[in-house]
DSSP file (Angstrom, degrees, kcal/mol; ACC not computed):
  #  RESIDUE AA STRUCTURE BP1 BP2  ACC     N-H-->O    O-->H-N    N-H-->O    O-->H-N    TCO  KAPPA ALPHA  PHI   PSI    X-CA   Y-CA   Z-CA
    1    1 A L    >         0   0    0      0, 0.0     3,-1.0     0, 0.0     6,-0.1   0.000 360.0 360.0 360.0 -41.5   22.1    1.8  -23.3
    2    2 A M  T 3   +     0   0    0      1,-0.2     4,-0.0     2,-0.1     0, 0.0   0.777 360.0  57.0 -67.2 -24.8   25.2    0.6  -25.1
    3    3 A L  T >  S+     0   0    0      1,-0.2     3,-2.2     2,-0.1    -1,-0.2   0.664  82.2 179.6 -79.1 -16.1   27.2    0.9  -21.9
    4    4 A K  G X  S+     0   0    0     -3,-1.0     3,-1.3     1,-0.3    -1,-0.2  -0.293  71.1   4.2  51.2-119.5   24.9   -1.5  -20.0
    5    5 A D  G 3  S+     0   0    0      1,-0.3    -1,-0.3     2,-0.1     3,-0.3   0.466 124.9  69.4 -77.0   0.9   26.1   -1.9  -16.5
    6    6 A Q  G <  S+     0   0    0     -3,-2.2     3,-0.3     1,-0.2    -1,-0.3   0.348  76.8  83.4 -95.9   5.5   28.9    0.6  -16.9
    7    7 A A    X   +     0   0    0     -3,-1.3     3,-1.9     1,-0.2     4,-0.2  -0.134  46.2 135.6-100.5  36.9   26.5    3.6  -17.1
    8    8 A A  G >   +     0   0    0      1,-0.3     3,-1.5    -3,-0.3     4,-0.3   0.815  64.8  63.0 -57.1 -33.7   26.1    4.1  -13.4
    9    9 A G  G 3  S+     0   0    0     -3,-0.3    -1,-0.3     1,-0.3     3,-0.3   0.691 100.3  53.8 -65.4 -18.6   26.5    7.9  -13.7
   10   10 A A  G <> S+     0   0    0     -3,-1.9     4,-2.6     1,-0.2    -1,-0.3   0.384  77.1 103.2 -95.8   2.9   23.3    8.1  -15.8
   11   11 A K  H <> S+     0   0    0     -3,-1.5     4,-2.3     1,-0.2    -1,-0.2   0.887  79.6  48.3 -58.5 -45.0   21.1    6.2  -13.3
   12   12 A S  H  > S+     0   0    0     -4,-0.3     4,-1.6    -3,-0.3    -1,-0.2   0.892 113.6  47.9 -65.9 -37.5   19.3    9.3  -11.9
   13   13 A Q  H  > S+     0   0    0     -4,-0.2     4,-2.0     2,-0.2    -1,-0.2   0.893 110.0  52.9 -67.5 -39.0   18.6   10.6  -15.4
   14   14 A L  H  X S+     0   0    0     -4,-2.6     4,-1.1     1,-0.2    -2,-0.2   0.895 104.8  55.2 -63.1 -40.1   17.3    7.2  -16.5
   15   15 A R  H >< S+     0   0    0     -4,-2.3     3,-0.6     1,-0.2     4,-0.3   0.916 108.4  48.7 -58.2 -42.9   14.9    7.1  -13.5
   16   16 A K  H >< S+     0   0    0     -4,-1.6     3,-1.6     1,-0.2    -1,-0.2   0.890 106.6  56.5 -63.5 -39.4   13.5   10.4  -14.7
   17   17 A L  H >< S+     0   0    0     -4,-2.0     3,-1.7     1,-0.3    -1,-0.2   0.702  88.6  74.9 -69.6 -18.5   13.1    9.1  -18.2
   18   18 A L  T << S+     0   0    0     -4,-1.1    -1,-0.3    -3,-0.6    -2,-0.2   0.736 101.2  44.7 -63.1 -20.0   11.0    6.2  -17.0
   19   19 A A  T <  S+     0   0    0     -3,-1.6    -1,-0.3    -4,-0.3    -2,-0.2   0.213  84.5 134.7-106.7  12.8    8.2    8.8  -16.7
   20   20 A D    <   -     0   0    0     -3,-1.7     6,-0.1     1,-0.1    -3,-0.0  -0.225  63.7-124.7 -59.9 152.3    8.8   10.5  -20.0
   21   21 A E  S    S+     0   0    0      4,-0.1     2,-0.6     1,-0.0    -1,-0.1   0.723  93.8  79.0 -73.8 -19.7    5.7   11.2  -22.0
   22   22 A A  S  > S-     0   0    0      1,-0.2     4,-1.9     2,-0.0     3,-0.4  -0.804  70.1-154.2 -92.5 118.8    7.1    9.3  -25.0
   23   23 A D  H  > S+     0   0    0     -2,-0.6     4,-2.4     1,-0.2     5,-0.2   0.847  93.9  59.3 -60.3 -34.7    6.7    5.6  -24.6
   24   24 A D  H  > S+     0   0    0      1,-0.2     4,-1.9     2,-0.2    -1,-0.2   0.901 106.6  47.3 -61.8 -39.4    9.7    4.9  -26.9
   25   25 A V  H  > S+     0   0    0     -3,-0.4     4,-2.5     1,-0.2    -1,-0.2   0.904 110.7  52.6 -65.5 -41.9   11.9    6.9  -24.6
   26   26 A R  H  X S+     0   0    0     -4,-1.9     4,-2.4     1,-0.2    -2,-0.2   0.885 107.5  52.0 -61.8 -39.9   10.5    5.0  -21.6
   27   27 A V  H  X S+     0   0    0     -4,-2.4     4,-2.2     2,-0.2    -1,-0.2   0.928 111.7  45.1 -64.2 -46.0   11.3    1.7  -23.2
   28   28 A V  H  X S+     0   0    0     -4,-1.9     4,-2.3     1,-0.2    -2,-0.2   0.909 113.8  49.8 -65.9 -41.1   14.9    2.6  -23.9
   29   29 A A  H  X S+     0   0    0     -4,-2.5     4,-2.8     1,-0.2     5,-0.2   0.895 109.2  53.2 -63.0 -39.3   15.3    4.0  -20.4
   30   30 A A  H  X S+     0   0    0     -4,-2.4     4,-1.9     2,-0.2    -2,-0.2   0.917 109.6  47.4 -62.9 -43.6   13.8    0.8  -18.9
   31   31 A E  H  X S+     0   0    0     -4,-2.2     4,-1.3     1,-0.2    -1,-0.2   0.933 114.3  47.1 -63.7 -43.7   16.3   -1.4  -20.8
   32   32 A A  H  < S+     0   0    0     -4,-2.3     4,-0.4     1,-0.2     3,-0.3   0.921 113.4  46.5 -65.1 -44.0   19.2    0.8  -19.7
   33   33 A I  H ><>S+     0   0    0     -4,-2.8     5,-2.0     1,-0.2     3,-0.8   0.800 104.8  61.4 -72.7 -26.9   18.2    1.0  -16.1
   34   34 A A  H ><5S+     0   0    0     -4,-1.9     3,-1.7     1,-0.3     5,-0.2   0.888 100.2  55.1 -62.5 -37.3   17.6   -2.8  -15.9
   35   35 A H  T 3<5S+     0   0    0     -4,-1.3    -1,-0.3     1,-0.3    -2,-0.2   0.637 101.4  59.7 -70.0 -12.5   21.2   -3.3  -16.8
   36   36 A Q  T < 5S-     0   0    0     -3,-0.8    -1,-0.3    -4,-0.4    -2,-0.2   0.362 127.9 -99.4 -92.0   2.4   22.0   -1.1  -13.7
   37   37 A G  T < 5S+     0   0    0     -3,-1.7     2,-1.1     1,-0.1     3,-0.3   0.439  92.0 118.6  96.6  -0.2   20.2   -3.6  -11.5
   38   38 A E     >< +     0   0    0     -5,-2.0     4,-1.8     1,-0.2     5,-0.1  -0.466  25.4 147.3 -97.3  62.7   16.8   -1.8  -11.3
   39   39 A T  H  >  +     0   0    0     -2,-1.1     4,-3.1    -5,-0.2     5,-0.3   0.844  64.1  58.8 -70.0 -33.7   14.8   -4.5  -12.9
   40   40 A D  H  > S+     0   0    0     -3,-0.3     4,-2.2     1,-0.2    -1,-0.2   0.945 109.8  43.2 -61.6 -47.2   11.6   -3.9  -10.9
   41   41 A A  H  > S+     0   0    0      2,-0.2     4,-2.0     1,-0.2    -1,-0.2   0.898 115.7  50.3 -63.8 -40.2   11.3   -0.3  -12.1
   42   42 A A  H  X S+     0   0    0     -4,-1.8     4,-2.6     1,-0.2    -2,-0.2   0.939 111.9  45.7 -64.2 -47.7   12.2   -1.3  -15.6
   43   43 A L  H  X S+     0   0    0     -4,-3.1     4,-2.5     1,-0.2    -1,-0.2   0.857 110.1  54.5 -67.8 -34.4    9.6   -4.1  -15.7
   44   44 A K  H  X S+     0   0    0     -4,-2.2     4,-1.9    -5,-0.3    -1,-0.2   0.926 111.2  45.9 -62.2 -44.1    6.9   -1.9  -14.2
   45   45 A T  H  X S+     0   0    0     -4,-2.0     4,-2.1     2,-0.2    -2,-0.2   0.924 112.4  50.1 -64.1 -45.4    7.5    0.6  -17.0
   46   46 A L  H  X S+     0   0    0     -4,-2.6     4,-2.3     1,-0.2    -2,-0.2   0.893 108.8  52.4 -62.9 -39.3    7.6   -2.0  -19.7
   47   47 A K  H  X S+     0   0    0     -4,-2.5     4,-2.0     2,-0.2    -1,-0.2   0.901 107.5  52.5 -63.5 -40.0    4.3   -3.5  -18.5
   48   48 A Q  H  X S+     0   0    0     -4,-1.9     4,-2.6     1,-0.2     5,-0.4   0.909 109.7  48.9 -60.9 -41.9    2.7    0.0  -18.6
   49   49 A V  H  X S+     0   0    0     -4,-2.1     4,-2.7     1,-0.2    -2,-0.2   0.901 108.7  53.4 -65.2 -40.1    3.8    0.4  -22.2
   50   50 A L  H  < S+     0   0    0     -4,-2.3    -1,-0.2     1,-0.2    -2,-0.2   0.881 116.1  40.2 -60.4 -37.4    2.4   -3.0  -23.0
   51   51 A L  H  < S+     0   0    0     -4,-2.0    -2,-0.2    -5,-0.2    -1,-0.2   0.853 132.0  20.6 -79.6 -35.8   -0.9   -2.0  -21.6
   52   52 A E  H  < S+     0   0    0     -4,-2.6    -3,-0.2    -5,-0.2    -2,-0.2   0.642  99.1  94.7-113.6 -19.0   -1.1    1.6  -22.8
   53   53 A G  S  < S-     0   0    0     -4,-2.7    -4,-0.0    -5,-0.4     2,-0.0  -0.231  75.5-103.4 -77.1 164.5    1.2    2.0  -25.8
   54   54 A N     >  -     0   0    0      1,-0.1     4,-2.8     4,-0.0     5,-0.3  -0.186  48.6 -86.6 -74.6 179.3    0.3    1.7  -29.4
   55   55 A A  H  > S+     0   0    0      1,-0.2     4,-2.0     2,-0.2     5,-0.1   0.860 128.4  47.8 -59.3 -38.7    1.3   -1.4  -31.4
   56   56 A Y  H  > S+     0   0    0      2,-0.2     4,-1.9     1,-0.2    -1,-0.2   0.903 113.5  46.6 -71.6 -40.9    4.8   -0.2  -32.3
   57   57 A E  H  > S+     0   0    0      2,-0.2     4,-2.2     1,-0.2    -2,-0.2   0.900 112.6  50.6 -66.9 -40.3    5.6    0.9  -28.7
   58   58 A A  H  X S+     0   0    0     -4,-2.8     4,-2.5     1,-0.2    -2,-0.2   0.893 108.9  51.6 -64.2 -39.4    4.3   -2.3  -27.3
   59   59 A L  H  X S+     0   0    0     -4,-2.0     4,-2.6    -5,-0.3    -1,-0.2   0.892 108.2  51.6 -65.1 -38.5    6.4   -4.3  -29.8
   60   60 A A  H  X S+     0   0    0     -4,-1.9     4,-2.2     2,-0.2    -2,-0.2   0.909 110.4  49.1 -62.8 -41.5    9.5   -2.3  -28.7
   61   61 A A  H  X S+     0   0    0     -4,-2.2     4,-2.2     2,-0.2    -2,-0.2   0.906 110.7  50.3 -64.3 -41.7    8.6   -3.2  -25.0
   62   62 A Q  H  X S+     0   0    0     -4,-2.5     4,-2.2     1,-0.2    -2,-0.2   0.925 110.1  49.9 -61.8 -44.7    8.3   -6.8  -26.0
   63   63 A N  H  X S+     0   0    0     -4,-2.6     4,-2.7     1,-0.2    -1,-0.2   0.903 109.3  52.1 -61.0 -40.9   11.6   -6.8  -27.8
   64   64 A T  H  X S+     0   0    0     -4,-2.2     4,-2.8     2,-0.2    -1,-0.2   0.907 107.4  51.9 -62.7 -41.8   13.2   -5.2  -24.7
   65   65 A I  H  X S+     0   0    0     -4,-2.2     4,-2.1     1,-0.2    -1,-0.2   0.923 111.2  47.7 -60.4 -43.8   11.8   -7.9  -22.5
   66   66 A E  H  X S+     0   0    0     -4,-2.2     4,-2.9     2,-0.2    -2,-0.2   0.927 111.8  49.6 -63.6 -43.8   13.3  -10.5  -24.7
   67   67 A Y  H  X S+     0   0    0     -4,-2.7     4,-2.2     1,-0.2     6,-0.2   0.921 110.7  49.7 -61.0 -43.7   16.7   -8.8  -24.9
   68   68 A L  H  <>S+     0   0    0     -4,-2.8     5,-2.4     1,-0.2     6,-1.2   0.888 112.9  47.6 -63.0 -38.4   16.8   -8.5  -21.1
   69   69 A W  H ><5S+     0   0    0     -4,-2.1     3,-1.5    -5,-0.2    -2,-0.2   0.939 111.9  48.4 -66.6 -47.9   15.9  -12.2  -20.8
   70   70 A R  H 3<5S+     0   0    0     -4,-2.9    -2,-0.2     1,-0.3    -1,-0.2   0.823 110.0  53.2 -64.2 -30.4   18.5  -13.3  -23.3
   71   71 A D  T 3<5S-     0   0    0     -4,-2.2    -1,-0.3    -5,-0.2    -2,-0.2   0.528 115.4-117.6 -79.5  -5.6   21.2  -11.1  -21.6
   72   72 A G  T < 5S+     0   0    0     -3,-1.5    -3,-0.2    -4,-0.3    -2,-0.1   0.647  81.9 121.9  78.9  14.4   20.3  -12.9  -18.3
   73   73 A V  S   <S+     0   0    0     -5,-2.4     2,-0.3    -6,-0.2    -4,-0.2   0.848  77.6  25.4 -77.8 -35.4   19.2   -9.6  -16.7
   74   74 A I  S    S-     0   0    0     -6,-1.2    -2,-0.2    -9,-0.1    -1,-0.1  -0.906  85.6-114.7-126.1 156.9   15.7  -11.0  -15.9
   75   75 A S     >  -     0   0    0     -2,-0.3     4,-2.3     1,-0.1     5,-0.2  -0.352  29.4-108.2 -83.1 166.8   14.5  -14.5  -15.4
   76   76 A L  H  > S+     0   0    0      1,-0.2     4,-2.9     2,-0.2     5,-0.2   0.910 121.4  53.9 -58.4 -43.0   12.1  -16.4  -17.6
   77   77 A E  H  > S+     0   0    0      1,-0.2     4,-2.4     2,-0.2    -1,-0.2   0.886 108.2  49.0 -62.3 -39.5    9.4  -16.0  -14.9
   78   78 A Q  H  > S+     0   0    0      2,-0.2     4,-2.3     1,-0.2    -1,-0.2   0.915 112.3  48.4 -65.6 -42.6    9.9  -12.2  -14.8
   79   79 A A  H  X S+     0   0    0     -4,-2.3     4,-2.2     2,-0.2    -2,-0.2   0.941 113.4  46.6 -62.4 -47.6    9.6  -12.0  -18.6
   80   80 A Q  H  X S+     0   0    0     -4,-2.9     4,-0.8     1,-0.2    -2,-0.2   0.903 112.8  49.6 -63.0 -41.4    6.5  -14.2  -18.7
   81   81 A A  H  < S+     0   0    0     -4,-2.4     3,-0.4    -5,-0.2    -1,-0.2   0.893 111.4  48.8 -65.6 -39.9    4.8  -12.2  -15.9
   82   82 A T  H  < S+     0   0    0     -4,-2.3    -1,-0.2     1,-0.2    -2,-0.2   0.879 112.0  48.5 -68.3 -37.4    5.6   -8.9  -17.5
   83   83 A L  H  < S+     0   0    0     -4,-2.2     2,-1.8    -5,-0.2    -1,-0.2   0.623  86.7  97.1 -76.9 -12.7    4.2  -10.1  -20.9
   84   84 A N     <  +     0   0    0     -4,-0.8     2,-0.3    -3,-0.4    -1,-0.1  -0.577  55.6 145.0 -81.5  84.7    1.1  -11.4  -19.2
   85   85 A V        -     0   0    0     -2,-1.8     2,-2.0     2,-0.2    -2,-0.0  -0.850  61.9-107.7-121.5 157.6   -1.2   -8.5  -19.8
   86   86 A D  S    S+     0   0    0     -2,-0.3     2,-0.3     2,-0.1    -2,-0.1  -0.556  81.2 107.5 -84.9  76.0   -4.9   -8.2  -20.6
   87   87 A R        -     0   0    0     -2,-2.0     2,-0.5     2,-0.0    -2,-0.2  -0.974  65.1-130.4-153.5 136.1   -4.5   -7.3  -24.2
   88   88 A T        -     0   0    0     -2,-0.3     2,-0.4     0, 0.0    -2,-0.1  -0.798  26.1-154.8 -93.1 125.4   -5.1   -9.2  -27.4
   89   89 A W        -     0   0    0     -2,-0.5     2,-0.2     4,-0.1     5,-0.0  -0.775   6.7-163.0-101.8 142.4   -2.2   -9.1  -29.8
   90   90 A S    >>  -     0   0    0     -2,-0.4     3,-1.2     1,-0.1     4,-0.7  -0.682  48.8 -30.7-109.4 172.8   -2.4   -9.6  -33.5
   91   91 A E  T 34 S+     0   0    0      1,-0.3    -1,-0.1    -2,-0.2     0, 0.0  -0.406 128.5  12.7 -60.9 133.1    0.5  -10.3  -35.9
   92   92 A P  T >4 S+     0   0    0      0, 0.0     3,-1.6     0, 0.0     4,-0.4  -0.982 123.8  59.9 -93.6   0.7    3.4   -9.4  -35.3
   93   93 A N  T <4 S+     0   0    0     -3,-1.2    -2,-0.2     1,-0.3    -4,-0.1   0.603  99.5  60.2 -69.6  -9.5    2.7   -8.3  -31.7
   94   94 A N  T 3X S+     0   0    0     -4,-0.7     4,-2.0     1,-0.1    -1,-0.3   0.586  84.8  81.1 -91.1  -8.6    1.7  -11.8  -30.7
   95   95 A R  H <> S+     0   0    0     -3,-1.6     4,-2.5    -5,-0.2     5,-0.1   0.948  93.1  41.7 -64.4 -52.1    5.0  -13.5  -31.6
   96   96 A I  H  > S+     0   0    0     -4,-0.4     4,-2.5     2,-0.2     5,-0.2   0.937 115.4  48.9 -67.8 -46.6    7.1  -12.6  -28.6
   97   97 A P  H  > S+     0   0    0      0, 0.0     4,-1.5     0, 0.0    -1,-0.2   0.924 114.4  47.1 -57.4 -41.2    4.3  -13.4  -26.0
   98   98 A N  H  X S+     0   0    0     -4,-2.0     4,-0.9     2,-0.2    -2,-0.2   0.890 109.5  54.1 -66.4 -38.3    3.6  -16.7  -27.8
   99   99 A F  H >X S+     0   0    0     -4,-2.5     3,-0.9     1,-0.2     4,-0.6   0.930 109.2  48.0 -58.3 -46.9    7.4  -17.5  -27.8
  100  100 A F  H >< S+     0   0    0     -4,-2.5     3,-0.6     1,-0.3    -1,-0.2   0.786 102.2  62.4 -70.2 -26.3    7.6  -16.9  -24.1
  101  101 A K  H 3< S+     0   0    0     -4,-1.5    -1,-0.3     1,-0.2    -2,-0.2   0.803 106.9  46.8 -65.1 -26.9    4.6  -19.1  -23.4
  102  102 A R  H << S+     0   0    0     -4,-0.9    -1,-0.2    -3,-0.9    -2,-0.2   0.567  91.2 103.5 -91.1 -10.2    6.6  -22.0  -24.9
  103  103 A Q    <<  +     0   0    0     -3,-0.6     3,-0.1    -4,-0.6    -3,-0.0  -0.467  35.3 170.7 -79.8 144.7    9.8  -21.4  -23.0
  104  104 A T        +     0   0    0      1,-0.2     2,-0.3    -2,-0.2    -1,-0.1   0.408  63.3  29.6-127.4  -4.8   10.8  -23.5  -20.0
  105  105 A A  S    S-     0   0    0    -29,-0.1    -1,-0.2   -30,-0.0     6,-0.1  -0.977  84.9 -88.6-152.5 161.8   14.4  -22.4  -19.3
  106  106 A Q    >   -     0   0    0     -2,-0.3     3,-1.9     1,-0.1   -36,-0.1  -0.307  64.2 -81.1 -64.8 156.8   16.8  -19.5  -19.6
  107  107 A P  T 3  S+     0   0    0      0, 0.0    -1,-0.1     0, 0.0     3,-0.1  -0.364 119.6  18.8 -60.4 138.8   18.7  -19.2  -22.8
  108  108 A G  T 3  S+     0   0    0      1,-0.2     2,-0.5    -3,-0.1    -2,-0.1   0.485 103.8 106.2  79.4   2.0   21.6  -21.5  -22.9
  109  109 A V  S <  S-     0   0    0     -3,-1.9    -1,-0.2     3,-0.0     2,-0.1  -0.959  71.1-125.5-116.8 127.9   20.2  -23.6  -20.1
  110  110 A S    >   -     0   0    0     -2,-0.5     3,-1.4     1,-0.1    -4,-0.1  -0.429  16.0-128.0 -68.1 142.3   18.8  -27.0  -20.9
  111  111 A A  T 3  S+     0   0    0      1,-0.3    -1,-0.1     2,-0.2    -5,-0.0   0.718 109.7  62.0 -62.4 -19.8   15.3  -27.6  -19.6
  112  112 A K  T 3         0   0    0      1,-0.2    -1,-0.3    -7,-0.0    -2,-0.0   0.711 360.0 360.0 -78.0 -21.0   16.6  -30.8  -17.9
  113  113 A E    <         0   0    0     -3,-1.4    -1,-0.2     0, 0.0    -2,-0.2   0.488 360.0 360.0 -73.2 360.0   19.0  -28.8  -15.7
């Protein structure tokens, strides 16, 4: 994860970890593989965790979505679509989805641009 796009040698192992039985492992693998350019697989995994994981796992998935967005790995639209799940969040799990509902531009980009 710390190597981001320099961890190309770990890609096949990361793909396997996207199906790990532990949601926390899946979330970290999703973030790492997204930095390898496999954002579709990463977002699919994160959405599954949002739908099926417990509150802590879902919060980890939400944080990962925000990190990927802030790093410019995924677009605002991708982040919003992934967070758009049929699940009611209570505090603190509602913070990130609510934050993204208010966003209109990528970080560092003016909404006027």
